[in-house]
C-alpha positions in Angstrom: 0.0 0.0 0.0 1.5 3.4 -1.0 1.2 6.6 0.9 -1.6 7.8 -1.4 -3.8 4.9 -0.4 -3.0 4.9 3.3 -5.5 7.7 4.1 -7.6 7.4 7.2 -10.7 6.5 5.2 -10.7 3.0 3.9 -10.7 2.4 0.2 -14.0 2.0 -1.5 -15.4 0.3 -4.6 -16.1 3.0 -7.3 -19.9 2.3 -7.0 -19.7 2.8 -3.3 -17.8 6.0 -3.8 -20.5 7.3 -6.2 -23.2 6.3 -3.6 -21.4 8.5 -1.0 -21.4 11.4 -3.4 -17.8 11.2 -4.5 -16.8 11.8 -8.0 -14.3 10.1 -10.3 -11.6 12.2 -11.9 -13.5 12.2 -15.2 -16.6 13.5 -13.4 -14.5 16.1 -11.6 -13.1 17.2 -14.9 -16.6 17.6 -16.4 -17.9 19.4 -13.3 -15.0 21.9 -13.3 -14.1 22.4 -16.9 -10.6 21.1 -16.3 -9.0 18.1 -17.9 -8.1 15.1 -15.8 -4.4 15.8 -16.6 -4.7 19.3 -15.2 -6.4 18.0 -12.0 -3.5 15.6 -11.5 -1.1 18.4 -12.2 -2.7 20.6 -9.6 -2.6 17.7 -7.2 1.1 17.2 -7.9 1.7 21.0 -7.2 0.0 20.7 -3.9 -2.9 23.0 -4.8 -5.3 20.1 -4.3 -4.9 17.7 -1.4 -4.3 14.1 -2.7 -7.6 12.5 -3.0 -9.0 9.3 -1.6 -8.7 6.3 -3.7 -10.9 3.3 -4.6 -9.6 -0.2 -4.3 -8.7 0.0 -8.0 -6.7 3.1 -7.1 -9.0 5.5 -8.9 -9.0 9.0 -7.5 -12.3 10.2 -6.0 -13.2 13.8 -5.2 -15.5 15.2 -2.6 -17.8 18.2 -3.2 -15.2 20.5 -1.5 -12.5 19.3 -3.9 -14.8 20.2 -6.8 -15.3 23.7 -5.4 -11.6 24.1 -5.0 -10.9 23.0 -8.5 -13.4 25.4 -9.8 -11.7 28.1 -7.7 -8.3 27.3 -9.2 -9.7 27.3 -12.7 -11.3 30.7 -12.2 -8.0 32.1 -10.8 -6.1 30.7 -13.8 -8.7 32.2 -16.1 -7.8 35.6 -14.5 -4.1 34.9 -15.2 -2.9 34.3 -11.7 0.3 32.3 -11.4 0.3 28.9 -9.6 2.1 30.6 -6.7 -0.5 33.3 -6.5 -3.3 30.7 -6.8 -1.8 28.8 -3.8 -2.0 32.0 -1.8 -5.5 32.8 -2.9 -6.8 29.3 -2.2 -5.3 29.4 1.2 -6.9 32.8 1.9 -10.2 31.6 0.4 -10.2 28.6 2.8 -9.3 30.8 5.8 -12.4 32.4 7.2 -10.2 34.6 9.4 -8.4 36.1 6.4 -8.1 39.8 5.9 -9.6 41.0 2.6 -6.7 43.5 2.5 -4.3 40.6 1.7 -6.5 39.5 -1.2 -6.8 43.0 -2.5 -3.0 43.5 -2.3 -2.4 40.3 -4.3 -5.0 41.4 -6.9 -3.5 44.8 -7.3 0.0 43.3 -7.6 -1.3 41.0 -10.4 -3.0 44.0 -12.1 0.4 45.8 -12.1 2.1 42.7 -13.6 -0.6 42.5 -16.3 -0.2 46.2 -17.1 3.6 45.7 -17.5 3.0 42.7 -19.8 0.4 44.7 -21.8 2.8 47.6 -22.2 5.5 45.2 -23.4 3.2 43.5 -25.8 2.1 46.9 -27.2 5.7 47.8 -27.7 6.4 44.5 -29.5 3.3 45.0 -31.6 4.3 48.5 -32.6 7.8 47.4 -33.5 6.6 44.5 -35.6 3.9 46.6 -37.3 6.6 49.2 -38.2 8.8 46.5 -39.7 5.9 45.0 -41.6 5.1 48.4 -43.0 8.7 48.7 -44.3 8.7 45.2 -45.9 7.7 45.2 -49.6 6.2 41.8 -49.3 7.1 40.9 -52.9 9.4 38.6 -54.7 12.6 40.5 -53.6 14.7 38.7 -51.0 15.5 41.8 -48.9 13.2 42.0 -45.8 13.5 44.5 -43.0 11.6 42.0 -40.6 14.3 39.3 -41.0 17.1 41.9 -40.9 15.7 43.3 -37.6 15.4 39.8 -36.1 18.9 38.9 -37.2 20.3 42.2 -35.9 18.6 41.6 -32.5 20.0 38.1 -32.3 23.5 39.5 -32.9 23.1 41.9 -30.0 21.8 39.1 -27.6 24.8 36.8 -27.8 26.0 37.6 -24.3 
């Protein structure tokens, strides 16, 4: 018996698990909009506590696990990093939390997104300028390739 199956609750048959309101990983995936692979990944990162297992070693999830997986998906949809999601999930599960902590994390994330947006806008402008200078015809000369080659020469540190 490995450490994953040595939980305090005894292993069940899958039908018994369903009768107790537990969900297989496939069902959890459907209920949360995640893939089974992502659910296993979040478990491996420690975002989701390792689940109970059936006798056949199938993962089974409780309602609280489904809620947590939905929470993680929502946070990912907002672009939070795994590290930030771990903090948010911890705060979400802590009824004594301060909303100031959550707001601080959200504002930091907004600042990071603003910086990425600015960077993407700069890249877009540069590429748009290069595309505007490219003739796009049968000639081999191309300012886009020249600029990329020039940048690669400068980044050989």
